[in-house]
N, C-alpha and C positions, 0 to 999 in steps of 0.2 A: 809595574806595580811594585812598590816597596813591601818588603816583609816585615811582619810585626816586630816591635821592639819593646823594651820595657825597661825603666830604671828604678832601682829600689835601694833603701839604705841597707846596711847591716850593722845594727847598732851593738855598742858594747854593753857589759854588764859589770856590776859589782856583786861580790859575796858579802851579804851585811854580816854574816857570820859562818863559820866553817867547823863543824863538829865532825872528828872521824870516829866513828862508833864500832868499826870492826874492819874485816878483811877476808874477802872471798878467796876460795882454793885458787882461783885464776889469777889472784894478784890484785884485782881491783879492790880498792877501798869502798867500804861502806860509809855513807856520810849524810848530814844534814846540813841544810844551808838555805838561805833565802837569796835568790837572785833578784836582783834589782836593775831593770833596764835603764839605760841613759839615753838621752837625746843627742848622743854624739857617736859617730862611728864612720865606717866607710862607705863607698857608693860603689855600686855595680850597675852595668848597662849589658843588656843582653839584646842582640840583633840576630835574628833568625838568618840562615844562609840557605842557599837554593843547593847545597851539597850536604855530605853528612859529616864534615870536619868540625871538630871542637876546638875553637882556637882561644887563648886567653892573652890579653895584652894588660900589663900591669904598670903603673907609674912608678915602681921601684924595680929596677932591673932583677935583682936577685930572688925576686918573689915571682917573676915570670917564668916559671919552670913548670915541667910535666907533672910533678907530684905534689903541686900546690893542691891545698883542699878543694879550691874551687874546681880545678880539673878534675880531681878524684870524685867530687860530688856530681858533677854534671856526666861524667862517664857512668858511673853507679845507676843514675837515675835512667840513662839512655839504656843500658843493659837490661834493667829491672824492667823497664817499659816497652823494650825492643823498639826503641825510636830510632829512624834513621835521617833525623832532621839535624843538620848542623847548626852551630851558633857561634857568633863572635861575642867574646865576654871581655868587657872593660872593667878594671878594677883599680879604683883609686883609695889608696891606704891613707887613714888618719890615725887608726889605732895602733899604738906601738906594740911590737912583737914581744913575746915572752914576758909579759906585764900582768897576767892574770885578768885581763880584760875580756879574753875570748874572742879576739879579732879574728882568728883563722877559723874558728868554729862559727862564729857568727857569718862569716863569708860563705861557708860551705852551706848553712841553712838556708840563706837568701838565695842561694843557687838552685838548692832543691825546689823551694816554693815557687821561684820565678819561672823554672823550667817546666816544672810540673803545670803551671798555668799556660806557658806558651805553646808546649807540645801537646796539650790536652790529654796528659796522663790520666788524670781524673783520680789521684790517689787522696784518701783522706789524710788529715793531719796526723793521726794516729800511725798510719803507714809510712809517711814521711818521717816521722820521729823515729820509728824503727830503723829505718833506712840510714838515718843521721848518726843514730847510735853506733854503727859500725865504723863510722868516721871518726868519732870521739865523744867522749862523756857528756860534754858541754853543748854538743849540736842539738840535742832535742829540745832545751829551752828555748833556744833562739828559733826552732821551727815552731814551737808552742805559741811564741810571740806574745807572752805575757810576762811580767814579773811573778815569781813563783817560790813557793815552799817546796823543797826538793829532797827526795831520800834515795834510798837505793845507792847506785853509783852517781846520782844525780838525774837520772831518767824518770823517776816516780815524782809527778808533778802536780802541784796543786796551786791554780792561779790565787793570788793574793792582791788585795788593793792596799798600797802603801802610802804614806805621806809624800807628796811632790816635793822633796826638798832639793836644794841646789847642793851641788857636791864639788868640792876642789879636789881634783885627783892629781896626784903627783907621781912621775915615774922616774925613779933613779937610773942611772946610767949603767946597769948591770943587768945580766940576763940570767934569771934564776931557772934552773933546770927542774922542772916538776918531776921527773923521774928521780933524780937525785933527792928531792925533799922526802917523796912518799916510800922511798926504800932506806932512808936513814935511819939508823938503829935508834937514834933519841926522839923520833916523832911519837907523839901520843895517839894510839889507836884504840884507846877503849873508853872514850868519853860516854857518859850515860845520855841516852836519847832524852830530848827533851819536846814538850809541847810548844805550839805557836805562843801561848800565853806567857811562857818563862822568856821566849825572844823578846816579845813585847816590853817585858819588865826588865829587860836588860841583862838577863842571865845567859850570856853567850859570849864567845870568843872566836878567834881564829886559831885553831890547834897547830897551824903551820907557822903562825908568826913568830913565836920565841925562837924557834929553830932557824928561821930565816934570817931573822935579826942578828943572831949569833954568827951565821955563816957569811951574811952580806952587810958589812958595815954601812955600805949606802942606804940600804932599806931601813936600818935603825936610825940613821941620821935623819931620813925624811919624816920618819913617824915623830922623832923627838921635836922636829921643827914645828910640824903641823899640830902638835899636841899644845903648842902655845896657844892656839886659837879656838880650838874644839877637839873633842876626843878622836883620835886617829885610830885607824885599823887598816891592815893589810887585806888586799882581796886575794882569793885563792891562794896560789903558792907565791904570790908576787910576781914582779917586784912592786907593782903599784900599790900606793896607799891612798886613803880618802879620808875626808871629814865631812860631815853634813851642816848645812846652813839653812836658815829659814827663808833666805830671799837671795836673788841674784847678785845685788849690789854688795851684800856682806860677804858673799863668796868670792867676788872678783877683787874685793878690797884685800882680801887676805892673799890671794894669788899674786897680786901686784907687790905685795911685801916680800916676795921671794928675792933674796939677794941677788943683784946683777953680777957682782964680781965673786961668784961662788967659787970656793975652794974646797980642798979635801973631799970627803964623802958626799958633799952636796954638788960637787962640781958636774957640769953637765946634766942636772936633773931638768927635766921638762915637766910642764903641766897644763891642764886645761880646767874649764868650769863647765858643768853640764847639768841638766835638769832631770829629775827622776821622772819617768813615766811608766805607768802601768800596762801599756800595750803598744805593740808594734804595727806598723800598717801591713805588715805580713799577715796579719790575723785576718785581714779581709780577703785575702787571695785564696783560701782553702776553706 
C-alpha cells in the first residue's frame, strides 16, 4: 500500500510598494507593503516514507543542501509537532533566487502547510505563520496564502482583493544582497506610514529602489527599458522589476520586445509573464 503524497505550488510575490517606516532594536526594519501573489512559482511534491528520514531532491544541485529553507521548514515542523514520519520532498525551481520574488520563503511556506496536512499536525494558520516567521519575514504571507497589506516586519497581514492584472517581470543578471541594502547608510528608514487609500491613489514607492538602482546598473537598465511600456517598479530589494498590464496579450507583446542581442547591463536578463491572483491553493489546506 502506497503512502500518502501531495504536490503543491509555491507561488512568487511582488511588493507593489515598500515603505520603510522605522527600525527595531533587534535590527529588523518596520515596513508597509502590499504583497501581490502571482500564478507563477516553484513546484513541490511530498511523499511520505516508512521511516523518519527527511530527504530533499532539487533539480538545481546547488540548492539540494541541508540548510535549504525547505529542509529547515520540514525539520522545524517535525520538532514542533514531535513527528517521527519521514518524507521525500521534490523541489522544481522556477523562481529566480535573490530576485525579491520570495522563492525560498514560498518554498518554506508550502512545506509547512503540506506537512502539517500530511502529518496530521493540526496546527492553525496562525500557528504555522508564527513558525514560519522564525525562518524569514516573508514566510508568513505565503502561509497566509492571500495577497495582503502588510505591516510590522511583514508579518502583520490583512487580506486584500486586488485587480487581476497581468505582469511582466524582468530579472537582471545580478544578485542583490538584501542585508547589504537594509544596512546601507543611504537607505531611507523614516517614511511616514500611509493608509490603503493612499496606495490605491498611487502615493507610494519602493524605498529601496533608488539605492539599488545606484548600486546595480543592471536593475537601473531593466527599469528604464520596461518604463517605455508601462510604469515599472522594483520588488522587494530586487533584483526583479515589474510592470502591470490589463491583459495577457499586452504583457506578452512587451516581453517579446526584449532584445535578443542584449548587451551591457541588459545582458543575460530573463523574464516571464504572470497573472495576479488573490488567493493560493494553500488557503484550502489549513
